[in-house]
N, C-alpha and C positions, 0 to 999 in steps of 0.2 A: 231348326230342322223339325219337320213334321213328325208326329208320333209314329206314323206308319213307317217313316224312314228309320226311326230309332229301333223299331221292332225288327226291321230288315237287317240293320247293322248288327244287332245283338244275335240274331239267329245265324247269320252267315259267319260271324266270328266264332260262335260256339261250335258250329259244325266243323269248321276248318281246324279248330284246335283239337277236336276229338279225332279227326283224321281217320274216318272209316269210309270204305267204298259204298256201303249201304247202311241205312238206318231203319230202325223200327220206330215209327211215330205212334204214340198212344194218346187218344183223346177220351178221357173219362167223363161221361155225361152226368148230369145231376141225378139221373135215375140209376147210376151205378154200372152202366154198360160201357165197356172198353172198346172203342173203335180202333182197330189196328191197321196200319198201312206200312208196307215195305217200300221205302223210298230211297233214291239216291239223293245226293246233295241238291241237285237242281230241282227235283220233284218236291222236296221239302220247302225250298224257297218259293216255288210256284204255288204252294198250298197256303201261304201266309194269310191271304185274304180270308180263306175258309176258316183257318185256325183262329183268326181274330173274331170272326162271327161266332164260332163255337164258344170261345172263351168269354165273350160278352154275354152269351146265353147261360153261363154258369159252368161250362166244362173246364176240366184241368188239362193242361197240355204237357205231355211227357216225351222224352226221347231216349234212345239207347242205341248203341251200335248193333248192327245185324251180325250175330255170331260172336264167338269168343275170339277177339282180335287183339288181345294184349292190353286192354284198358278196362279198369273197374271203377265202380262208384263207391265213394265214402260219403255216407249220408249223416246229416244231423251233427255237424261239427261247428266249432266256433273259431274266432280269430286266434285264440291261444293255441288250439290244436293245429291250425293252419301254419302258424309260426314254427311250431315244433316239427311239423312235417318238413318244412323248408330247412330248418336247422339240421335235420337228419338226412339231408340229400334226397328227399321225397317230394320235391316240388311238383304240384299238380299240372296237368296239361291245361285244365281250365277250372275255374272256381265260380260257382253260381250261388248268389244269395237268394234263397227261396222265400224268406221272410226276414224282417229286421234282425240282424246278428245271427241268423241261422244259415249255415252254408252246406253246400254239396261240393265235393272235389272229385274230379276224374283223374285217376292216377294211371299214366301210361308206363307200364313196366316191360313191354316187349313190342318190337316193331313187327313181329311175325305172329300169326295166329297161334294160340295155345289151347290145350285141352280145356274143356269146361271144368273138370275137376281141379286142374291147376289154378285156373282163374278164381274159382270159388275159394280155394285154400288161401290165395293171396288176399282176397277181399275180406275173408273172415279173420285172418291173421292181423291185418291192419285195423279192422274194426275193433278187435279185442285189445290190441296194443294201444290204440289211441282213443278208445272209448267212443267210437262212432256207433251208429245204429246197427247192431248185429243182425237184426231181422231183415235189413236191406243189403246184407253182404253176400252176394253170390255173383256168378259170371254174367248175368244178363238183367240186372235190376234197372228199372226205369229211373231216370232223373228228370228234373224239370227243364223245360226249354225256356231259355231266357227271352224276355221281350213281351211276355204275357203276364196276366195276374194270377196270383195264388188265391183260388176261390174257397179255400177251407174257411168255414165259419169261425174257426178258432182265431183267425188272423184279421177278421174284419174290424176296422177301427170304429171309434165313436161316431164318425161321420158316415158310417156304412160303406166305406171304401176298402177294397182289397189291395194288398201290397203288390207291386210289380216284382217279378222275378228278374233279378239284375245279374248281368255278367260282370264279375269283378276282375277276373284274370283269364287270359286266353292265349298264352304263349305256345301251347302245344308241346310243352316240355316232356321229354322222355327221361326217366330217371337213369342215372349212370350205372347203378348197381342192381339192375333188374335180375340178373341171374342169381346173385347172392340173396336177394329178396325172395325169389322163388324157392331156393334151397331152404331158407329158414322157415318160410311159410308151410312148405310140405312137411317138414319135421314137426313143427308145432301142430299142424292139422292132424297128423298121425297120432300124436299124444292126446290131443283134444278129443278125437273120435273114440279112442280107446277108453278114456275116462268117462265120456258120455255114455258109452255102451254099458258101463258098470251101473249106471243109475237107471231109474225107471223112466227118465225122460219127461217127467211131469213138470208143468209150469209151477213155479213157486209163487203163490198168491200172497200178496201183502196182507198182514193182519190188521193194518190200519184201515179205518172206514174210508170209503171213497169220498171225494170232495162233494160239496153241495151242488156245484155246477154239474158234475158227472151224474149225480143222482137225479137232478132236475132234467137233464138231457135224456136219461134212460126212461124216466116216467113219461116224458112228452112223446117219445117214439112209441112206447108201449101203449099209451092212450090212443094214439092214432091207429094202431093196429087193431085194438079192441073196437074202435069205432067202425072199422072197415069189415072185420071178420066176426064180430060179436063178442060179448062179454059174459062170462070169463072165457079166456082161451084155454082149451084143454086138449091134452094128447089122448084122444080116444078114437076107437074105430069109427070111420065114416066122417071124421072131422079133418078136412084137408089142411087146416092151419091151426096148429096148437102151440103150446108153450115152447117147445124146442125150436119150431120154425120162427117164433117171435125172438127167441134168444139169438138166432142166426142173423136176423135182420137188424136187431139192435146193435149187435157186435159190429156188423159191417158198417152201419151208419156212424157209430162212435169212432171207429178207426178212420173212416173217411173224413170225419170232423177234426181229426188230429189228436185224439186221445191215444196214449201209449197202451201197449198190451197189458201191462200190469194194472193200470187204472181200469181198463175195460174188464179185466178178469175180476178185480175186487168188486166192481159195480155189479157184475153179473152174479157173483157170489152173494152179495147183500140183497139184491133186488129181484132176481128171477123167482117167480111164484112157485112154491112147492118144490124147490130144487132139492131140498134135503130128503124128500120122500121119492121124488121122480128118479133121482140119480144116486140113491143111497149106496155108499160104498165106493163110488167112483166119480165123485163130483169134480175133483181136481182134473182127472183125465178128460172128463166131458167138456170142461171149460177149455182145456188146452186144444182138444180136437176142434171145437167150435171156432176158436180163434185162428187155428191153422187153416181151416176151410175158408173162413172169411178173408184172411190175409191173401189167399191165392186169387181173390177176385180182382185185385189191382196191384199185382207185383210191379 
């Protein structure tokens, strides 16, 4: 079977298992721009040739249902978590391998549309309970579309090849205990929100120094910004690109490259020039706000 046929098969099976009337297709370009399309099943299928061209050019291909329709994403889980979900009667509608041994699961908990707040509560409850990526837990998060390659530099192998995003399961399963899951999730979310409101909401930054790889990545991006905008970068009147703007760009690129929030935060803390004097007294909050802002660029 030709590669194009394999992509078509993966896409159609994933879309059918997610069972939505409309989808939001997201194409993240190498420049960090998200191209959004509201498509039905047939329109997504018809766009495969264009998606393959964009993917070959370095773009990431994402998908999510249009609206809150009773299905949520669990991101960054492994085979052990997948087995645990099945053992607990939470078999996914579909499972996508985004890189070797790294999975995304779409959980169908209702056949009817639900409120955005309820879907977010369910997503966060499951992420908390099964140690999935909490930052990806909400009612409308993008997952990867199978049949294309994962272009993150973090996953490029020694031969310079990117891994294919593989569709591992596609039964379209709806869990049997959806109402009970919603009840438990809403109760947990109420307690979680109350506890969170007691705290200052700041990101806990690791005291461990960032890895050499993270430091090298930060330095390379910062050096390219200095080459473009002048050295040294300074936050001063009349200067359109200073240290804070550089922090934003570096955080965005590190997140896109696959580094987690804690690693980006510790790297920014260690490497951002004059951070202790620029943001004296609110460094932690500054780093959290910067990460939150960059994270919204590719939800």
